[in-house]
C-alpha positions in Angstrom: 159.7 40.7 -144.7 156.2 39.7 -143.5 153.3 42.2 -143.9 150.5 43.1 -141.5 147.5 40.9 -142.2 145.0 43.1 -144.0 142.1 41.4 -142.3 143.4 42.6 -138.8 142.4 46.2 -139.7 139.0 47.2 -138.4 136.4 47.5 -141.2 135.2 50.9 -140.0 138.7 52.3 -140.3 138.5 51.7 -144.1 135.5 53.9 -144.6 136.0 57.3 -146.3 135.6 60.5 -144.3 133.5 62.7 -146.5 134.4 66.4 -146.5 133.2 69.2 -148.7 134.5 68.6 -152.2 136.5 65.5 -151.3 137.1 62.5 -149.1 139.9 60.7 -147.3 140.7 57.6 -145.4 143.2 57.6 -142.5 144.5 54.4 -140.8 147.0 55.2 -138.0 148.5 51.7 -137.7 148.4 50.3 -141.2 151.9 48.9 -140.7 152.9 47.7 -137.2 155.9 49.2 -135.4 158.4 46.4 -136.2 157.6 46.5 -140.0 157.6 50.3 -140.0 161.1 50.3 -138.4 162.4 47.8 -141.1 160.9 49.8 -144.0 162.3 53.1 -142.6 165.8 51.7 -142.3 165.7 50.2 -145.8 164.5 53.4 -147.4 166.9 55.5 -145.5 169.9 53.4 -146.7 168.8 52.3 -150.1 166.7 55.1 -151.7 168.6 57.5 -154.1 167.8 60.7 -152.2 168.4 64.1 -153.8 167.9 67.7 -152.8 166.1 69.3 -155.7 166.1 73.0 -156.5 163.4 75.3 -158.0 163.7 78.8 -159.4 161.8 81.5 -157.6 162.2 85.1 -158.9 165.3 84.1 -160.8 167.0 82.4 -157.8 167.6 78.7 -157.3 166.1 77.6 -154.0 166.8 74.2 -152.5 163.8 72.1 -151.4 163.6 72.0 -147.6 163.6 68.1 -147.7 165.1 65.3 -149.8 163.1 63.6 -152.5 163.2 60.7 -154.9 160.9 59.4 -157.7 160.4 55.7 -158.5 158.0 54.0 -160.9 157.4 52.6 -164.3 160.1 53.5 -166.7 157.9 55.7 -169.0 156.3 57.8 -166.2 158.3 61.1 -165.5 156.7 63.6 -163.2 156.8 67.4 -163.5 156.1 69.8 -160.6 157.4 73.1 -159.3 159.3 73.6 -162.6 161.3 70.4 -162.4 160.9 67.0 -164.1 161.8 63.8 -162.3 162.7 60.6 -164.2 161.8 57.5 -162.3 164.2 55.1 -160.7 163.4 51.4 -161.0 161.0 50.0 -158.4 162.6 48.3 -155.4 161.1 45.2 -153.9 160.0 47.0 -150.7 158.3 49.8 -152.6 156.4 47.1 -154.7 155.4 45.3 -151.5 153.7 48.4 -150.1 152.2 49.4 -153.5 150.7 45.9 -154.0 149.3 45.8 -150.5 147.4 49.1 -150.9 146.3 48.3 -154.4 144.9 44.9 -153.4 143.0 46.1 -150.3 141.5 49.3 -151.8 141.2 48.2 -155.4 143.5 51.0 -156.7 146.2 51.2 -159.2 149.5 53.1 -159.0 152.5 53.3 -161.3 154.8 55.7 -159.5 155.7 57.0 -156.0 157.3 60.2 -154.8 159.4 59.8 -151.6 160.2 62.6 -149.2 162.5 62.5 -146.2 162.0 65.2 -143.6 165.3 65.3 -141.7 164.1 67.3 -138.8 161.4 69.9 -137.8 162.9 72.5 -140.1 162.2 70.4 -143.2 158.7 71.0 -144.6 156.5 71.4 -147.7 154.4 74.5 -148.2 150.7 74.7 -149.3 150.1 73.0 -152.6 147.8 70.5 -154.5 148.7 67.4 -156.4 146.5 68.3 -159.3 149.0 68.2 -162.2 147.5 67.4 -165.6 149.3 64.0 -165.8 147.5 62.8 -162.6 144.1 62.9 -164.3 140.7 64.3 -163.4 140.3 63.3 -159.7 143.6 61.8 -158.6 143.9 59.3 -155.8 147.0 59.8 -153.7 148.0 57.2 -151.1 150.4 58.5 -148.5 152.5 56.2 -146.2 154.4 57.5 -143.3 157.4 56.1 -141.3 159.1 57.2 -138.1 158.4 60.8 -136.7 154.8 62.0 -136.4 154.2 65.2 -138.4 151.2 67.5 -138.6 149.5 67.3 -142.0 147.2 70.2 -142.8 144.4 70.5 -145.3 142.9 73.9 -146.3 139.9 74.5 -148.5 140.6 77.0 -151.3 137.3 78.8 -150.9 136.0 78.5 -147.4 139.5 78.3 -145.7 138.3 75.5 -143.5 141.3 73.6 -142.1 141.7 70.0 -141.1 144.8 68.8 -139.1 145.8 65.2 -139.1 148.8 63.9 -137.2 150.4 61.4 -139.5 151.9 58.7 -137.3 154.5 56.1 -137.8 153.2 53.3 -140.0 150.0 55.2 -141.0 148.2 55.4 -144.3 146.3 58.4 -145.7 144.3 58.1 -148.9 143.0 61.3 -150.5 140.4 60.9 -153.2 137.4 62.5 -155.1 137.7 66.2 -155.9 140.0 66.8 -152.9 143.1 67.8 -154.9 141.1 70.5 -156.8 139.6 72.2 -153.7 142.0 71.5 -150.9 145.6 72.5 -150.5 147.8 70.6 -148.1 151.2 71.1 -146.3 153.6 69.8 -143.7 154.6 72.9 -141.8 157.9 73.5 -140.0 157.9 72.8 -136.3 160.3 73.9 -133.5 159.7 70.6 -131.7 162.8 68.3 -131.4 161.7 65.6 -133.7 163.6 63.0 -135.7 163.4 62.0 -139.3 160.3 61.1 -141.2 160.0 59.3 -144.5 156.8 59.7 -146.6 155.8 57.8 -149.7 153.0 59.2 -151.9 151.8 56.7 -154.5 150.2 58.1 -157.7 148.9 57.1 -161.1 150.5 59.0 -164.0 148.3 59.0 -167.1 
């Protein structure tokens, strides 16, 4: 599986967008449509998807999406009251991880995958600021297939930023962003198909 030549991406698309208390980079076509299609099919068929549950007010509630955790063998991840133990890296996950690490001089040792099966699947307002992610975590989000609206909301000012995460896109969140901005993928009544999202992280 060949990868998009990193030098074909415009230089100015790699520059961080500075916002109050944070920064991000968004590249709409980080992977071309053919490669994105191949990755989507592979992850749909080969990833060990699960529907996790969390306890709210004594009741077990199913996540409105399917998830899976991959990474180095000694890097579990705890959030929303559950602990995920990593599956072993696949070749395709490593391809994507290595490409981002090389181009942006980053390091990741784990990835959380989500599949949004339709517009009813979502994730509510939250931050990725768990202790094991370190002081100012860098999160790299890769998106395949359906476009979904990604929303950022500042904790104090309530300023909101909307980004349509397109097929093959890459979003990198950095700086203090996880401490000051919440983010979500809201439900939509639009007739949209499946979306697979990969969020690469470094667990301390």
